[in-house]
N, C-alpha and C positions, 0 to 999 in steps of 0.2 A: 183866857188871857185878854181878850178884846173887850171885856166888860167896861162900858163907859168911854171907850176910845173915841167915838165920834164927837162926844161933847167937849172933851178937853184935849184931844189929840195926844193924850198921854196915858200910859198904863197906870191903873189905880194901885194904891198901896195894898189893898186887900188881895186882888188877883196876883200881884207880884209875890206877896208873902206866901200865898197858897202854892204858887208854882215852885218856889224855892224849897218849901217843906216837902213837896212831892219829889223833887229832884234829889233831896237828901235821902229819901227812902230808896229811890233807884240806885243811888251811889252805894248804899249799904248792901243792897241785893247784889250788885255787881261785884263788890269786894268779897262776898261770900262764895262767888263762883269763879271758875278759871276763864275769865273774859279778858282778852288782851286789847281789843279795840272797841271804842265807843264813838258813834257818829252823831253828835248832838246837832240838830238842825232846827231853825226857827222860821216861821212863815209870816203871813201878812200882818198879824196883830203886832208882832215885835218889829217887823220891817217898817211899819208905818208910824210907830210910836215916836213922839218927840223926845222921850226919855229912854230910848232903847239902850244907849250906851251906859247910862247909869244902872239900868236893870241888868244888862249883861255883865258888867263889872261886878255887881253884887252876886250874881249867879256864880261867876268864876271864883270869887273870893270865898264864898260860903260852901260851895259844892265841889269845886275843882273842874267843873265842866266848862269848856270853851266852845260856845255855840257858833256855828256857821249860819249866818242870816241869808236865806235864799233870796235871790232876785225873783221877780215875777216870772221871768222866762225859765229860770232853773226850777222853780216850784212846779210850773206847768209840765215841763219836760220830764222831770223825775217821776212825777205822778203818771204821766203817759207811759213811760218805759215800764214802770211796775205793773200797770194794768195790761198793756199789750203784749209784754213778754209772756204773760200767763194765758192770753186769749188767742194770740196769733191772728188778729184781724187786720188786713192790709189797708183797707179804705175806711177811715173812721173819723167821726167827729167825737172827740173825747172831752169830757168835762170832769172837774173835781170841785165839788161844792164844799167849802170849809165854813168856818165861822165868820171870817172876815172877807173872803173873796171867792170868786168863781173863776177857775182857770179853764181855758178852752184850747184844745190843740186839734187842728185839722191835718190829717195825713192821707196821702194816696200812695199805695204800694209801699207803705212803711216810710215814705219820705215826707218830712215835715213841710207843710205848706204855709200854715199860719199858727202863731202862738199869741193868745190874748189873755189878759188878766183884767177882770172887772170887779168893782166893789159891790158884789152881789152875794156876799156870804150870808148864811142863815141867821147868825146872831146879829150881825150888823143890821140886816133888814128888819128883824124883829124889833130891835130898839128904835129903828127909824120910823116904823109904821104902826106900832101897837098903841101909841098915844098914852103911854104910861099906865094903861089899864090892865095889862097882863094878858090881854086877848085881842086878837085882830078882829075888827068888825067888817061887815060887808063893804062899807065905804072904804075902809083902809086897804082891804084886799084888792079892790078895784084899782086903787091908787098904786099899790105895790105891783100888780100885774102890768099896769101901764108903764110904770117906771122901769121894770125889768125888760119889757118888750122894746122900749125905746133905746135902752142901753145895748141890747144884743145886736150885733151886726146883721145886716141883711143876708139872706140865703145866697143871693147872687154874689155878694162881696166875698163870702167864704169859698165860693166855687164848689159847692157840694154837688155830687152826681148821684145817679140812681143806685150805685153799688155802696154808697157810704152808709155805714152802720153807726148808730148812736151808742156810745159806751160811757158809763159814769161810775164815779166812786165818791165816797164821802160819808160821814156819819149819818147825816140826814137821809141820804139815799138808802143806806143799809137798814136803818130803822123803818123807813117807809116800806121797803121790800119785805122785811120780816113781818110787818103788820099785814101787808097784802097777802102773804102766804098764810098767815094765821086765820084771817077771815075767809079765805077761799078753801081752807082745808087741805092745803098742799102737803103731800105726804113726806117730802124730803126736807130735812133740816140742813139746807144748803143755800147759800146766797151767791157764791161765785158762779158766773155765767148764767144767772137766772134772768129770764126774759119777762118783761112787763109790757103788756099792750097799752096803747094810749087810752083805750076805753076803760080798762081796769084801773089805770092810774087816775083818770078823771074821777071815777067812783070812789076810790080810796082817799084821794085828797079832799074831796067834798065831805066825806065821812069824818075825817080828822078835823076839818075846819069847824064842824058843828059841835065838837067836844070841848069841854073846859080843860084848862091846863092840869087841874087836879086829877081829872079823870084820865087824861093822857098819861100822867106819871104813874098811874096804877097799872097800866098795860105793860106786862113783863118785857115785851120786845122793844118798847120805847123807853120806859123808865123816866125818872126825874131828870136825868142828865140831858135828855132830848125833848122833853115835854114842852119846854119853852120855845124851842127853835124849829121843831119839825114842821109846823104849819107853813111858816115862811119859806123854809127850804123846799118843801113839797111844791109850793106854788112856783118857785123858780124853775124846778125840773119840769113841771107841767107846762109852763110858758115856753120853755126851751123846745119841748117836743112839739108844741102847737105851732110855734113860729117857723120851725124848720120842717114841719110836716112829716115827722117820723111816726111810723105805725107801732114800733115797739122800741124798747130800751133794754140794753144788756148791762147787767150789774157786775162789776168786778169787786172781788174782795181784796185785791192787791192794788196798791197805789204808791203814794209818796215814799213810805218807808222801804218797801221792796225795791222801788226804782232807785232810791239813793244808795242802798246797799249794793245793788247790781252794778251801778255805775262805778262805785268805789272799788269793787272787786275787779272790774274790767280794766279800769284806768284810774288809779288813785290820784295821779297828777291832774287829770281833767276834773275830777271831783273837787279837789282842793282849790284850783284856780278858776273854776267855772268855765273852762274853755271846751265845752261840749260840742262836738261836731256831728253832722248828719251821719258820717261813717261810724263814729263811736256809738251812736244810738243804734244803728243797724247791728253792729257787732254785739252790743249789750243785749238786744232783744234775742239774738241767736240766729239771725238769718244767714250768716256766713259760715256757720259751723258745718264741717264736712260730715256727710252721712254715709256710713258703710252700708253698701247694698249687696245683698245676696241675689245675684242675677238669676239663678235657677228658680228661687222662690218667687222673685218678682215676675218672671216670665209666666210661671204657673198661675199666679194670681191675676195677671193682666189678661191671660187667656180666658179665665173664668169670667172676667168682666166683659171681654169682647163677645163671648157667646151667651152673655146675659144670664149666667147662672148666679152671679153675685153683682151687687150694685157697687158703685164707687164708694158710697157711704159704708157698706159692709167691708170693703177692702180696707178702708181707713181704720175702722174699728179693729179689724184683725191685726193691722200693723201695730196698733197700741197694745193689743193683747200680747203680741210677740215681745214687745219691749218690756212689758211688765213681767213676763215669764223669765226673761233674761236677768231681771234685777232682783226679783223676790227669791229668797232661798227656800221657802217652804210653802206648800199648798195643801198641807195636811188637814187644815180646817177650812173648807170651802166658804162657810158663812163668814168667818173672820177675814178671808181674802176679799170677799164682796164688800164688806164694810170698810176695809182699809182702802179699797179703790174709790169708794164713794166719798171718803174723807179727803181725798186728794183734790186739789184745785187744778183742773186740766182745761185745755182749750176746747174739749168736747162739751157740747151742751148736755143738759141733764138727761135727756132721753138716750143719747148716744153713750153716755157714761154708764147708765143703767144697763144697756144692752151689752156693753163691754164687761161689766161685772157678772152679768148673768151668763155670758158666753164662757167665761173661765170657770164658773161654778158648774154649769151644765156638763162641761167636759169631764167633771169628776163625780158629780152627784146630781142626778136628774131630779130627784124629789125635792132637794133643797132649792134648785132653780125654779121649779114649779111653785113652791111655797112663796119665794121671793117675788115672782111675777105677780101672783095673786095680791101680794101686799101693796104693790105699786101699780096695780092695773088701771088706776084712775088717770095716770099720765103715760101709760104704755098702750100700744095697739097690738092687734093680732099680727100685723106685719113685723113688729118688734120681736114677737115670739119666734116667727119664722127666721128672722135674722140671727138671733142668738143661737138657735139650733144649727144653722148653717156654719156660723163662725166656730162654734164649739167642735164640730166635726172636722173643720179645716185645721184647728189647733192640734187635734189628736193625729190626724193624717200627716200633717207637716212634721210633727215630732218623729214619727216613724221614718219618714223619708229622709230627714236630716241624719238620724242615727245610722241609717244604712247607706248614707252618701248616695242616695238615688237621684236620678234625673227623670223628670216627668214630662210627657207630652199628652196633650188633650186633643181629642177630635170629637166634634158633635155630628151625629148621624140623625138627620131629621130633627124633630123637636125634643125628644125625650130619651135618646140613646147616646151615652157618652162612652167613647173609647179612651181608656187610660193606659198609656204605654209607659212602663217603669223599667228603667235600666239601672241595675244595682252593681256596686263595687264589692259589696259583701252580702251574704244571705240574710234574710230576715225571718222572723216567725210568721209564716204564711197565714196562720189562723188569726193572728192579731191584725194583720193587714186586711184580710178578708172581712173581719168584723168591722173595722173602720170604714171599709167601702160599702158595707151593707147600711151602715148609719148614713153614709153619704147619699146612697140611693133614697133613703127615707126622707132626709132633710131637704134634698134638692128635687125630689119627685122625678127621678130619672132611673133608667136602667143602665148599669155599668158593665162594660166589656173590658176585662183586665188582660193585658198582655205584659209578660215579664221577660227581661233579658239580663243575663250576667255579662258585664263588660270587662271583667278583670281576668284576662287570660283565656276566656272562652266566649263563644257567641251563641250560647244555648238560648233558644226562645221557647216560651210556653204560653199557651192561652188558658186562662183559668176561669172557671165558672164560679160565681158567688153563691 
């Protein structure tokens, strides 16, 4: 859409015609499906165009779509909400690099501190610095980096602290990330929550810069649609990391579209009139949602953490496993369950998500979990193997305890002896419980002393050997 915008301050006839034809295709697809609401939004290219009203009137007349033109603030915040809702990172410097602009949001504890929009879009900078030659030269890149550096606010002015994480979205960033994964042999086909180090980014950006646009367009993860703009976009991201001294960058696959939809669903009025408040942002991200807590289970897990049998990370992954088990109707095919988990975009990083999937698989089929671990061993550690075995045992044990409405107390004797006291309201299959506890001993490298008590009508106690 922004093609030639800097020269004439108007949208060209060619991109306008192309956009209207594409919208007609979308309209026909929508009419073939049971879709009740459509949220058409326009960003910087349309917002800045001198002929935007003419274009939007033509769009409305020919397609029936009435576009909401986002302000700079709305564009930045919608994109922030979409990304952070899916990542749950409280202290963040967030950016969205589009074709015409770069949106930046700084937040602490999910509270917005600064919202900035800069004319540093990948397409805009490509046209501004490529000298009409179709490729950025060494001299032009130096000018581009200096221009970007000078436009970006100072670190002190943004008020960044040590806990601030860098999170980004945008087509140029997604293409850059996929290419970095391709050349590094990354085994997962997954962008959301992917981390790129500054060293790896430097190397990848310089590699892209040395290639001709025709060669870039032949790379499947870049393609002709990004070949023209990926170099300029990559140098913006590189400069941003360098100026603010970030060691790594987190990529989100969610952004403007997901944020706009989430805000509309949470508060249609705020979406339509642009009156988005800090409280509405927090609600949309989901920070104020009540969480139902099983106190018996929580106490059991917290005791395991306090006596250092599991880490806080392992407890967190177990909590996700419990949530998934309550939502999924079937676990008959462990491998399918694993891949469905890996297809989801979660706040978990890739390692933790792999451990989550392996935990659920291992609880049902150990050979499959061993095969999957071997497949992804380049990004997993032996500690990850220990973790998923521990979590899988807890999944099985917790299931037995819940179904028998049991209460559990743990005591640690010395370093490697665990006393487990179970009070039951109904009897359980003792051999099933003992089998689960043998696996507990193996996974946690401890000796278990089991004491059982019926608390419905009698106070019978028994000590069982495993």
